[in-house]
C-alpha positions in Angstrom: 0.0 0.0 0.0 1.3 3.5 -0.9 1.7 5.7 2.2 0.4 9.2 1.8 3.0 11.6 0.7 3.0 15.2 1.9 4.6 17.0 -1.1 1.4 18.8 -2.1 0.9 20.3 1.4 2.0 23.8 2.1 5.6 24.1 3.2 6.5 20.7 1.7 8.3 19.8 -1.5 9.3 16.7 -3.4 12.5 15.1 -2.2 14.6 12.8 -4.4 16.5 10.1 -2.5 19.9 8.8 -3.6 21.9 6.2 -1.7 25.6 6.7 -1.2 27.7 3.5 -1.3 30.9 2.2 -2.7 29.6 1.2 -6.1 30.6 3.0 -9.3 27.0 3.6 -10.2 26.4 5.6 -7.0 27.7 8.9 -8.6 25.4 8.5 -11.5 22.4 8.2 -9.3 23.4 11.2 -7.2 24.0 13.3 -10.3 20.6 12.5 -11.8 18.8 13.0 -8.5 20.5 16.4 -8.0 19.6 17.5 -11.5 16.0 16.4 -11.1 15.7 18.2 -7.7 17.2 21.4 -9.2 15.0 21.3 -12.3 11.8 20.6 -10.5 12.3 22.8 -7.4 12.6 19.8 -5.2 15.1 18.7 -2.6 17.8 16.1 -2.4 18.3 13.5 0.3 21.5 11.5 0.4 21.5 8.3 2.5 24.5 6.3 3.6 23.7 3.0 5.3 26.4 1.6 7.6 26.2 -2.2 7.8 25.9 -3.2 11.4 26.8 -6.9 11.0 30.5 -6.2 11.6 30.1 -4.6 15.0 29.6 -7.7 17.1 33.1 -7.6 18.6 34.3 -7.9 22.2 36.0 -5.4 24.5 34.9 -2.2 22.8 36.4 -3.1 19.4 32.9 -3.1 18.0 32.3 0.4 19.3 35.5 1.7 17.7 34.5 0.0 14.4 31.1 1.5 14.5 32.5 5.0 15.2 34.9 4.6 12.3 32.1 3.4 9.9 30.0 6.4 10.9 32.9 8.8 10.3 33.4 7.2 6.8 29.7 7.7 6.1 29.8 11.4 7.1 33.0 11.9 5.0 31.4 10.3 1.9 28.2 12.1 2.3 30.1 15.4 2.7 32.0 14.7 -0.6 28.8 14.2 -2.5 27.0 17.1 -0.8 29.8 19.5 -1.5 30.0 18.5 -5.2 26.2 18.9 -5.6 26.4 22.3 -3.8 29.2 23.4 -6.1 27.8 22.2 -9.4 24.0 22.6 -8.8 23.8 25.2 -6.1 21.5 23.0 -4.0 22.1 21.7 -0.5 21.5 18.1 0.2 20.1 16.6 3.4 22.5 14.0 4.6 21.3 11.0 6.5 23.3 8.2 8.1 21.5 5.0 9.2 22.7 1.7 10.4 21.4 -1.7 9.2 20.5 -3.4 6.0 20.3 -0.9 3.1 17.0 -2.0 1.6 15.4 -2.0 5.1 16.8 1.4 6.0 15.8 2.9 2.6 12.2 1.8 3.2 12.2 3.0 6.8 13.4 6.5 5.8 10.8 6.7 3.0 8.1 5.7 5.6 9.4 8.3 8.1 9.9 11.2 5.6 6.7 11.7 3.7 8.3 14.3 1.5 10.5 11.7 -0.2 8.7 11.0 -3.4 11.2 9.3 -5.7 14.1 6.9 -5.1 16.9 7.2 -7.6 19.2 4.3 -8.2 21.6 3.6 -11.0 22.2 0.3 -12.7 25.5 -1.4 -12.8 27.5 -2.0 -16.0 25.5 -5.2 -16.8 28.3 -7.7 -16.4 27.1 -8.7 -12.9 23.5 -7.7 -13.2 21.9 -4.4 -12.5 23.9 -3.7 -9.4 23.5 -4.9 -5.8 21.1 -2.2 -4.6 18.8 -2.5 -7.6 18.7 -6.2 -7.2 18.1 -5.9 -3.4 15.2 -3.5 -3.8 13.6 -5.6 -6.6 14.0 -8.8 -4.7 12.8 -7.5 -1.4 9.7 -5.8 -2.7 8.6 -8.1 -5.5 8.0 -4.9 -7.6 5.8 -3.3 -4.9 7.3 -0.1 -3.5 5.7 2.9 -1.8 7.1 5.4 -4.2 8.4 5.4 -7.8 11.9 4.1 -8.3 14.0 5.7 -11.1 16.8 3.5 -12.4 19.4 5.5 -14.3 21.3 3.5 -17.0 25.0 2.9 -16.4 27.4 5.0 -18.3 25.4 8.1 -19.0 27.6 11.2 -19.4 27.0 14.3 -17.4 25.7 16.0 -20.5 23.2 13.1 -21.1 22.1 13.3 -17.5 21.7 17.0 -17.8 19.6 16.6 -20.9 17.4 13.9 -19.4 16.9 15.4 -16.0 
């Protein structure tokens, strides 16, 4: 069931959600989402999900690993947010969550009713559409509370600009 979005209410605007990870296609999704946000008067949300499976250590090592992972997340989000600010003159909302990416994406969408479009980018095709696209498709069986835009791998900045 589609949860009610609030983008048509006064004081709200459509948010495009892009996920920051270590895949090559991540930058394509962020570029497309930023351009769509700019061209439609929307906003951009960047999400980094820290995997929590690796923090089950003893004697405080897990806490150190968690802190380092969150620092890495903030650094990566900052890089993307700064690039978007410099190239598109928009500020991105940066969110760090901990857990399984597809679950945290869904939870954030459920919590922030202004998020109206999830933007993902496909991989280069050799290994399928990419881990995040596969994960979202497998977990939802095609049912998702908002539209999902999958940007083809390999689009140039000029092509993204033209399409967005």
